[in-house]
N, C-alpha and C positions, 0 to 999 in steps of 0.2 A: 359537504364540508361547511361547517358554520364559520362565520367571521368572528374572531376572538378579539374584542376591543381591548382586552388586557394584554394581548401579545405585543411585544416590542417590535418596532421596525429598526432593522440594523442597516447602517450606511456603509458605503465604501470607505476605505482608509487610504488616503492619498496625501503624500507630502506631510504626514503628521497630523492631518485633519480628517474629521468625519464628514463625508460628502454625499449628499443625495444625488442620484443620477438625474440629469435633465430629462430623461425619458418619463419621469414621474410614474414609473411602473414598478410594482413590487410583486414578489412571488411568495406564497406561503410555504413554510417548511412544516411538514406534517409529521406527527408522531406515528410511526408505523405500528405501534401497539394499540393505537386508538386513532383512527383516521379522522375523528371529529375534533381532535386537539391540535391547535396551531401552536407550534413551538416559538415561532417568530416569523417576521416578514423580512425578506432580503431584496436587494436592488436587482432589477433587470436592466443591466447596464448596456451601454452602446459603445461604439468606436470612440466617441468623444471622451468618455470616461477612461478608456484604455489609453488614449493618447496623453491625457493628463497625467496618468500614473507613470507612463514611460518617461515623460519629461521630468517628473519629480524624481524618479529613480536616476535619471541621467545627471541631473544637477547635483544630487547627493553623492553620486559615485566619485566625482572628482575630488571631493574632500575626504570621503570615507576611505578610499584606497590609500590615502597618505598617512592614515593612522597606522601605528605599529600593530603587528599581530597581537601582542599582549593587550594593547588598549582595546582592540576590537573584541578580544576574548572577554574582557571585563564586562562589556555590554551583554554578552551571552550569559555570563554568570548572573547578572541582574535579571535578565529575562527568565532564566531558570528559577530564580527565587520567586519572581512574580507568579509564574505558572504553578509553582509548588504551593504558594499561599492560597491559590484558587482551585486547587486540585479537585476537591469534592464537588464544587459548583460546576466546573467544566466537564467532569466525568458524568455528572447527572444530566447535563445538557446533551452530551454525546449519546447517552442511553435513550433519552427522550427523542432525539433527532434521527438516530439510525438503528436503534433497537437492540444493540448488543447489551449483555447483562452488565449491571453496575460494577461488579468486581472486575470484569474484563475492561470496562471503560476506565476504572481507576488505575488498573495496571498499565493501560496504554498511556494515560496521562503521566504517570510516574516515569514511564519509559521516555516520554518527551523531555521531562526534566533531566533525566540522566544523559540523553543525547546532547542537550544544550551544554551541560557541564563537560561532557567529553570534548566537544568541539571548542569550547572555551579554552581548554588546555591545548588544543591544536594550534592556537594562536602563538604558542611559544615554541613550536617545533620548527625544524629546519625547512627551508623552502628552496633549497638549491644545494649544489655540491661543486667542489673545486675539481677541475679536470686537468691533468698534466698537458701542457702545451709542448709542441715540438720546438718552440722557440724558448730557449732557457731564460730569456730576459722578459718573458711575458707572463701574465697571470690570466688564466682562463677559468671561468666558472659559469654556472647556470643559476638563474633565479626564476621563481614562479611568480607570475603576475596575474591579476584578476582579468576576467573576460570583459566585464562591463556590466550591463543590465541583463539579468537572467530572468526568464519567464518560468514560473513554477506552476504546473498544472497537475492537480492531485484528485484522487477518487474519493468516494464517500465511505469506504469501508474502514479506513484508519484515518479519521479526520484530524487527529493530533499528531500521531507518530510520523506519518509519511510527509506531511508538510514540514515538520521540524527537521527530519533527517535530510531534507533537501535545502531548506532555508538556512539552517545553522552552518553547514560548510560553505554555502554560497557566500554568506556575509563575512564569516571569519577570514576567508581568503581574499576579501576586499571587493567583492561584487555587491551590487544592490539588486533588489528583487521586486518583480511584479508578480503577485500571487493570485491565481485563479483557483479557488476551491470548487469542489463539486457543489452544485446548487442544493442538493439534498442535505448537505451538512454545513451550509454556509453560516448558520448561527454559531456553531462551534468554532468555525474559523474566525468569526468576528470577535469571539472572546479571546482567541489567541492574539489578535491585533490589540485588544484592550490591554493584554499583558505587555505587549511591546511598547505601548504608550506609557504604561505604568513604569516600565523599566528605563524609560528615558532614551530609547534609541533615537538617534538623530532623524529629523524629518526626512522622509524619502528613502531611507535605507530599506524599509519593508513597506510595500504598498499592496493593498488588496482590492481587487475589483471582482464583484460577483455578477453572474449572468450566464446565459446559455452558452454551451460550448460552440454552437454555430456562430455566435457573435464574438465572444471574448476569447474562447480557446483558439478559434481560427485566426482571430486578430493578433493574438500573441505569436502564433506560428509565422504569420506573414509580416509582422511589424519590422521595418528596417532599423528601428532603434533598439531592438532586443538582440543581443549577441549570441545567446544560447538559450536552449529550452530543455528543461528536465520534466519528463512526463511519466506518470504511472496511471495505467488504465487498461482498457481492452486492446487486444492486438489489432482489431480493425481500425480503431481511432488512432492507435499508436503509429500504424503504418502511414496514415494520412499526415500525422505530425512530422514523421521522419521525411516524407517526400516533400512536404512544404518547406521544412527547414533546409533540406539539401538544395532545393531549387534556388534558394537565395544565399546559400553559403553560410548559414548559421550552424553553430555546433548544436548537437542534440543528443539526448540520452533518453532511452525508452525502456521502461520496465512494464511488461505486458502480462500475457496470460500464462496459466499453468494447467496441466492435466496430470497431477502429481500422483505417482504410484507408491504404494507400500507393498513390499514383498514379505510374505510370512513363510519362512522356511519350515521344513518338517521338524527341526530341532528347536524351534523358537519357544520362548516362554509365552504361551498363548494368552494368559491373563494380561501380561504386560502389552502384548501386541494388540489385544482387543481394546484396552484402555487408551492406548495411543492412537488407534484407528478412530475411535469415537471422538476423542479430543481433537485430533488433527483434522477430521473430516466434518465434524458437526458443530464445534464451538464457533461462535460468531455466525451461527446458522450457515456454516460452510462458505461464508463470504470473505474468503482470504485467497490471495493468489497462490499461496503455498498450501492450501487445504488439500488433504487427502481426498482423492476422487476414485482412483482405481485400486482395488484391493486384490492383489495377485497371491493366491494361497496354494502352497504345494498340496497336491491331491491327498497325500497321506494324512493330513490334519485338517482338510477342508471342512468336513462335517462338524468336527469338534469346534473349530474356530467359528463356524457359522452359528452354531447354537449359542456359544458364549456371547457372540456379537449381538444376536437378536435379544438375548436376555438383558444385556446392558442397555441397548437402545430402548427397550420397553420401559425401563426404569426412569428415563429422562423426563424431567418436569419442564413443560413448555409454557411460556407465558410472558407477561410484561417483564422486561429486563430490570425494572426497579424493584420487583418483588424479590425478597431474599431467598425464596424457594425456587426461583426460576433457574434452570440450567441452560436453556436455549430460548432466545427471543424470536421475534418475527423477522421476516425478510425486510430489507431496508425501505422498500417502497412497494406500491401496488404493481408497478411495472416489473420490478425484479421478481415478485411473487408469480406473476403471470409467466415470466420467462422460465422459472423453475418448473412450474406446472406443465408448461409446454414441452420441456425436455422429458418429463416423466411420461407424458402421453406418447412422445416419440419413441421412448424406450419400449413401451408396451407394443406400439405399432410395429416395431422392428423385430419383435419376438422375444425380448427379454422377459423374465419372470419376476414380478414384483413380490418379494417375500414379505415386505412390511411397509406400511405407511404410504406416503405419497399423496395424501389428500390435503385439501385445504381444511384447516380446523375452524369450525364455526360454532362451537359450543358456547354457552354463556360465559362471558368474560373474554372470549377470543374472537367473536364474530366481527367486531369492529376493527380488528387488526389484520395484518398481512401474514398470517401464520400458515406454515406448511409443515405437515408431519414429516419427520425424517423418512427418507425412502431408501430401502435396501433392495437392490436387484441382484439376481443370479441368472445363469444361462446367458451371460453377456459374452459376445464375441468381440475381439479387439477392433473389428471394423465398424461396430455400431456407433451411432451418433453419440450415445451417452458414454462411450469409451474413448471418444476422440475430441469432442468439443468441451470447452470449459463451461460448466453449468453455473457456478458461483452460487450454489445452494446446498441444502443438506441431503445430498444424494450420493450413495456409495454403490459402486458396481463391483460385484464379486466375480473373479475370473480364476478358474483353477489352472494349475500348471503341474506337469509331471516332474520337472527338474528345475534346478536353479537357473540353468542355461536357458530353458524355455521361458522361465519367469522374467529373466533379464531381457530377452528378445521382445516379449510382450510389453515390458515397462518402457523400452526404448521406441516402441512403435507409436510415436506421437510426434506431431510437429512442434510440440512444446518441450522444454527442458529446464524447468525452473527448480523444483526440489524433488527429492525422492528419499525413501527410507527403506531399511530392511531390518527384519527381526530374525536373528540367528545367533547361535552360540559358536558356530564354526568359523574359525579365523580365515579359512580358505574362501568361504562364501563372502565374508566381509571384504577381503582383498579383491575378489572378482567384482563385487559390486562397486567398490571405490574406483577400480580401474576401468570398468566397462560402462557404467551408468552415465548417460549423456544428460547431466543436470548440473546446474551451477551450485546447488546446495545438496550435499549428501549427508544423511544422518543415519547412524547405526544404533539400533535398539532405542530409537526415539522417534517421535511423530514427525511427519514431514513439515508441519507448520512451525514457523518461528526461526529467527536468526538473532544472534547476539549483536548488539549495536556496534561493537568494536571490530566486527568481522566484515569483510566484503560481502555484498549481497547482489545477486543478479543471475540471470538465466542464460541458457544456451539455446540454440536453434531459434525458433520464433518467439521465445519468451522475452527477449531483450534485444537491444542494439549492441550487445556484447561489451558494454561498459559495466562498471560496478559501482554500487552505492555503499554508503556507510563505511565506518572505520577510516583508516588512513587512505584507502583507495579513492575516497571522494575527491582528494586533491587532483587526481588525474583528469576529472571532468571539469572542475570549477576553476582551473587555472590553465595558463599557457606557459610553456617553457621559453625563457629568453636566454640565449647564450651570449656571454660577454667576453671579449678579448681585450685585455689592457696591456699596453706596452709603454713604458716610461720614456 
């Protein structure tokens, strides 16, 4: 890696100020499309930085919570406008920092704008209800109150949308935030903080501290000044977050892995199913928690579906996400690329047949990036590693099934339960899928990836802590209910 003197060093954002860490250490954020390019340098912070951020958030919260919901919402509108003004710049930074294509990055940033405006409106919605009292001379009602300081820990795959769908409801309901982004996309996160500063959010309402998870992530989990933690990431780390939060009585919310199936019924529109499988499984290089991973196809159409799928995947253009011709970019980091390649090797070792791809791409223009050719496996049994563990890469496992009942059994044979989809024209198959599929997000004749911002999002089984994010469901996590009894 070359040192790029032109690359900017980004600081922590604490109490409305940009602060260098006393550690005097920074870490380079690398462009996964070209490992020689430094996107920027970010702080390797310590517990002292985190303590400073928590104290700033604590001081701000006493004033912030006293503002009316509509007044807090106005700040979110201003933040949305600031983000919208810088949409192209932030999207380009996202592409350079984690590799997804520029159209995807622009779409994600626009979604962030929409989420902010949605939650700005939430500031004007009800936060309680009147309950009849058994005492006819009394008034009884509930009110929702903020939790205090909320720790926000987010992954690298959606560096704008996921932080915003956590931060926006947290602050509109009266909390303040200490935000730890993934180190791989901390430059993008810093630009979000620049938008917060431009929008004039009061000092300390949102604070950002960058650094390794072992220091800052663990510090957030264990910090007595943080009342609640919202986390999105791997199930392994998520369980550690949950255990740490539970041990000290902090509220926690976990959104973790997925091993998301698509079922292709014999009566499905195969062209539609193929396009959705490719989009759901391979866009963003398969680096989505809702990405399609297992493709369960009724045997009557298995061969026809397979040939259409292979034809479509062969046509995909792989390259730098900034290129207008690119359909799929690189893995987000060298470590993630090696993880994906390791799973491909594991699939071969366990007896799956690699129909297509699965190699690191090292042709001219790609050799300096972390590119993996999409991999399509068949002869996959449900107990194989590639059918059970989340890969987080462009890998599809084809599994035949004789009946819809068998397909559903295979689809449910996973410790995860985040999202699932089915392609069928049969209303009976649709209803069986809705009724029997153990997943938090069910999609019919649509890809497994994606959820609308106004709808609750979360998984079943080991995909989450059984809470829900986004939409009006967010109020359940970010507030506590206070019951009030008044008698004159």
